[in-house]
N, C-alpha and C positions, 0 to 999 in steps of 0.2 A: 508492101504491097498496095495501089489500090485500092483491089479487090478484094482485101480484107480486113476494109473500113468499113461497106456495108452496112449498112443497119441494120438490116433483117439479115443476112446468112451468120451462119455462128462462126466464127475464127478459135482456131484449135492452134495455142505453143505448143515446144518440146519442152518436154523439161527427159531425164534421166531414169528410167526403169525402177518403182518403187518397190523393191522386195516382200518390204513387211510391212508396212506404215501404221506407225502409232500417235506423231506432234507435224503441223507442219512444217520441221526444220528436215523432214525426209526427203520432200520431194524438194529435188535440186536441179535445178535451170538448164537450159543448154547453153553453151556457146553461142549460136546461132540462131533463136531468136527471134522472132522481133518482137520491139513492148506499144503501149502504146506512153500517151493519149492519143487518140484522134482525136485532131486541130479544132472540131469544140467538142472536147472534151469529153467525148465516150469510150466507155471499159471497152478497152481490146488489149487483148483476146480474151474468148469468153470462159477457158475455160484453156484446160490443158491435159496434154495425154504424152506419153512413151513418146520419142521424135528423134534419141537415140540405138543406134546397135540393133536396129529395127533387125531382123532376121526373118524375111517374105519368100512370097512370089515373086519371081524378076520376069523380063517378057520373054527368054529362051525359053520360059519352061522348065525352070530351075529354081535356084535357089538361093539366095547372097543378105549379109546385113550393109546396111544401106541408115544414113541418118539424114537428120531434117524435117522439117511440118508439113511435107510432103510424103511423111513416111508415120508423121498423125495424125493426121487430118487421115487419112485412109484408113486406125484404128476408130477413129471416134467413127465413120460412116460404118465399117462393117458389125461397130454395138448397132448402132442405132438399123442397121438393118432386124438382128435380133431381137430389138429394142420393139420394133411391127414384128414381128414372126410371133411375139409374147402378146401382144395385144391383139392381136390375128385369135390364139387359143383363148384369150381371154374370152376378148366378146367380137367375133367376127364381126359381124353387124359397127361399128363402130370402126375409121380408118382419127388416130390423129392427127391434130393437126400438128402443120410442120412447129408453131409453139408451146402449144405444147410440147414438143419434143423438147424445143430446148430446155425449157419454162423445168422439166421435168429434169434435162443432166445438170442446167445448173444447181438447182434446186438441193442437189442427190452428194454436190461433190466434198470433196474432203480439201480442211484449212491448208492454203499455201503462203508462203512468202512470211513475210516483216510483222504484217501486225494483222486482228482480225478482220471478216473481213477485204469485200473487193481487194485489186489495185491492177497498177497498168502493167504490169509481168505477170502474173497467173491468174487474171484476170478471174473469176468465179471457184477458180482452186482446180485441182485434183477431181478428173473422171472418175464416178463409181457405177459400173454399170451393174455389177450387181446390187447395190443400195437402187440403185432408176429401176432397173425389175420388178423388184421387194416392193417398192412403196405400190409402183402399177398393180401384185399383188392387193398387196395393201390395199390399198383405196377398191379390189373388184368386192372384191372378203367384205368391204362396211359399203356394198353399195353408193360408190359415185361419190362418197363423204372425202376423198382426200386430193383429187385431182379435178378443173371446173375445166367448162368450152363455155365460156357466155358473150355477152354480149354488149354493149354501151349501146344507148344513141344521149344527143345531143340533152346535156341540162341534166341523166338522170343517175342518181346513185346504184349499187348495190351492194349487198351488206349480207354479207352470209353468218350465222352464229357457231361456234366450234365450242367445245364442255370439255374442258383440258383439267388433266387432275393434275398439273401444275411439276408434271417427272424428266426433270430433263430443260433443253431450250424449246423455242416455239416459234418456228419461221413459217412466214408466207412466201410466195417470186413468184413476180405477175409477170409476163411476156405478149405481148401484141405485134403484129406480126402492122409494121405502121406505115400509113400514105406514106411514096413517094414527095421529094420536096423537091421544086422548082430547080432543072439545073440551077446552078451558083457557072458564075463567070468566071476563065481560070484563075485563080492567086496563090497566094504562098502562105500556106499557114489558113485558111481563111477561116472566122472564126463564128461563124453563118448556122447555124444551129439542125442538125438533120430533120430533129424529130417536130414530126406536124401534127401528129396526134400529143395532146399531152397527160397519158394517166398517172390517176395518184396514183397509191398503196398507202393505207394506215390499219396500223391496228390498235382498237378502246381496247381498254382492256374498266371495267368501272365495276367499284366494289368499297362497300362501307359511304356511299349518296358520294365515294370520291373516284371525276373516270381522269383514265392514264393515258396520252398521243403516243404510239410506237411510231417515229419514220423509220423510210429504206435507207440505207447508207449510201450515203455519195462520198467522192472525188472529187479535188479538189486539180484542174487543169495545170494551171500556176505552176500551184507547189505537186507535183506528182507522185515526189517521192511519202508526201505526206499520209501521214493514216485512213482510213477509211472512213467519215462519221456515220452521227444519228439523229443527227438536231431535226429537219430541215428537210424537204419536198424534196427530188428528186426529180429537177425540168428539165435535164439532158439523153437519160436512155431511154430505149421502150424497153426495158432490160429492170424490173424494183422488186427489190426483196427488203422483207423489219422481219428481224428478228431481235425477237425477247429472253434474255439468259435467261441461260440456269436463275441462277443469283433472284430477276427477276419474276420468274415462274412463278407464283404463290395457289394456281386451280380458281379454276372456274369461272366464266364464262367471258371469251374471247370475242369479240365484232369485229371484222375482215372486212375492210373496207375501199371497193373500185367505185371512184367519181375522175372527173376530169377539170382542165383548167383549158379557159377559152373557146374559140367556136373550133368544133368537131369538125373534120374533113373527109366526105365518101369516095371511093370510088364509086365509075357511075353503074350503077343501075342496082345500091345501096347506097342502107341512110343509119349502117348501125358501123362501131366498132368493134371487131371479136378478142377478144385474148380472153387467155393463159393463164388457168390460176391455181 
């Protein structure tokens, strides 16, 4: 439905319960969940959660089992409530931005679908709330090294240096609440991109005088079944993620760069684009 296609909302798809996750194939899609792409190519849903045979409270004060994305979405809503409570326990002077919560949830998903990376059925993967709160705790214990809330002004570049031991994969996720697009005329399958401020995320690794640039995941709306690739900038989504596979991480200094293309447009009274990394 139209309400699920907004670029700044968190859209949740519904899957069957996963009792013991070991691989992507453990995540089984429901028969009713909506798939992307959005007409302009954006990735939806953003992630998936249990939405089949969910035992929950009902309006008459009792309990019952229901299925639907209307059960998967409240699961994530309740999880966000716990995330906010955990943040208050860690630091009650800091209130997380909505983009930060969205980035945190997407950053810590478990892989789902037939190919690595995002797709138009499972989004960025299966929500893993325990992993999300563990990441928050790790961030708190490391003086805010892993979760950044920052802003980007016109023509500006923000660089973050991480020294990494090369053990396992290396991942960075960028989310921003984008400026509203000028309303489009009613038309079928409008391909005009809803993205206004085109931020870019890249990771740059320099070793022995050689520089390697890693790009974010992108999908092809005209071939929605194709696997996501990592060979170019993403100029469609206001969610970007760069993943360096375990086989590519040799350790050392990694530079995470946030920049932008074109002219940034800001809401009235502001002069920068807030983002969460």
